[in-house]
C-alpha beads as a LAMMPS data file, in Angstrom:
LAMMPS data file: protein, C-alpha beads

63 atoms
62 bonds

1 atom types
1 bond types

-500.0 500.0 xlo xhi
-500.0 500.0 ylo yhi
-500.0 500.0 zlo zhi

Masses

1 110.0

Atoms # bond

1 1 1 -213.403 275.489 230.420
2 1 1 -213.422 271.869 231.523
3 1 1 -215.768 270.527 234.150
4 1 1 -213.920 268.522 236.751
5 1 1 -215.595 265.836 238.862
6 1 1 -214.286 267.543 241.998
7 1 1 -216.157 270.750 241.070
8 1 1 -219.425 268.848 240.724
9 1 1 -218.815 267.113 244.045
10 1 1 -218.133 270.384 245.854
11 1 1 -221.192 272.010 244.299
12 1 1 -223.442 269.094 245.238
13 1 1 -222.139 269.165 248.803
14 1 1 -222.889 272.886 249.082
15 1 1 -226.360 272.484 247.614
16 1 1 -227.050 269.454 249.802
17 1 1 -225.991 271.352 252.903
18 1 1 -228.244 274.278 252.020
19 1 1 -231.161 271.933 251.406
20 1 1 -230.580 270.301 254.782
21 1 1 -230.581 273.609 256.632
22 1 1 -233.579 274.868 254.681
23 1 1 -235.604 271.746 255.436
24 1 1 -234.636 271.939 259.088
25 1 1 -235.848 275.538 259.374
26 1 1 -239.084 274.778 257.523
27 1 1 -239.646 271.859 259.906
28 1 1 -238.946 274.085 262.894
29 1 1 -241.382 276.707 261.623
30 1 1 -244.073 274.076 261.061
31 1 1 -243.440 272.594 264.503
32 1 1 -243.637 276.013 266.106
33 1 1 -246.863 276.753 264.248
34 1 1 -248.483 273.465 265.273
35 1 1 -247.216 273.667 268.849
36 1 1 -244.570 270.933 268.800
37 1 1 -241.181 272.375 267.931
38 1 1 -239.209 269.205 268.632
39 1 1 -241.259 267.019 266.280
40 1 1 -241.075 269.647 263.552
41 1 1 -237.329 270.015 263.957
42 1 1 -236.671 266.285 263.746
43 1 1 -239.030 265.917 260.786
44 1 1 -237.254 268.728 258.973
45 1 1 -233.865 267.205 259.727
46 1 1 -234.994 263.807 258.436
47 1 1 -236.308 265.286 255.205
48 1 1 -233.148 267.395 254.923
49 1 1 -230.896 264.344 255.216
50 1 1 -232.920 262.535 252.556
51 1 1 -232.728 265.537 250.213
52 1 1 -228.991 265.850 250.822
53 1 1 -228.486 262.181 249.940
54 1 1 -230.543 262.557 246.750
55 1 1 -228.475 265.546 245.615
56 1 1 -225.188 263.800 246.392
57 1 1 -226.218 260.580 244.627
58 1 1 -227.411 262.460 241.548
59 1 1 -224.033 264.202 241.341
60 1 1 -222.205 260.867 241.673
61 1 1 -224.352 259.258 238.947
62 1 1 -223.682 262.071 236.440
63 1 1 -220.132 260.875 235.798

Bonds

1 1 1 2
2 1 2 3
3 1 3 4
4 1 4 5
5 1 5 6
6 1 6 7
7 1 7 8
8 1 8 9
9 1 9 10
10 1 10 11
11 1 11 12
12 1 12 13
13 1 13 14
14 1 14 15
15 1 15 16
16 1 16 17
17 1 17 18
18 1 18 19
19 1 19 20
20 1 20 21
21 1 21 22
22 1 22 23
23 1 23 24
24 1 24 25
25 1 25 26
26 1 26 27
27 1 27 28
28 1 28 29
29 1 29 30
30 1 30 31
31 1 31 32
32 1 32 33
33 1 33 34
34 1 34 35
35 1 35 36
36 1 36 37
37 1 37 38
38 1 38 39
39 1 39 40
40 1 40 41
41 1 41 42
42 1 42 43
43 1 43 44
44 1 44 45
45 1 45 46
46 1 46 47
47 1 47 48
48 1 48 49
49 1 49 50
50 1 50 51
51 1 51 52
52 1 52 53
53 1 53 54
54 1 54 55
55 1 55 56
56 1 56 57
57 1 57 58
58 1 58 59
59 1 59 60
60 1 60 61
61 1 61 62
62 1 62 63
């Protein structure tokens, strides 16, 4: 079976989205634990966006 570039792109988008949500929830949990939910949420979202970009760029560079 051939691997198509579109399949890799879709897979990387799914994985990136899951990483984003996972980082956001970990940040929220840490913020809740330390008593500042908003800071934890925004920290988790920032890390999630960075992780999503890394996954997407690695999929683009595999061509």
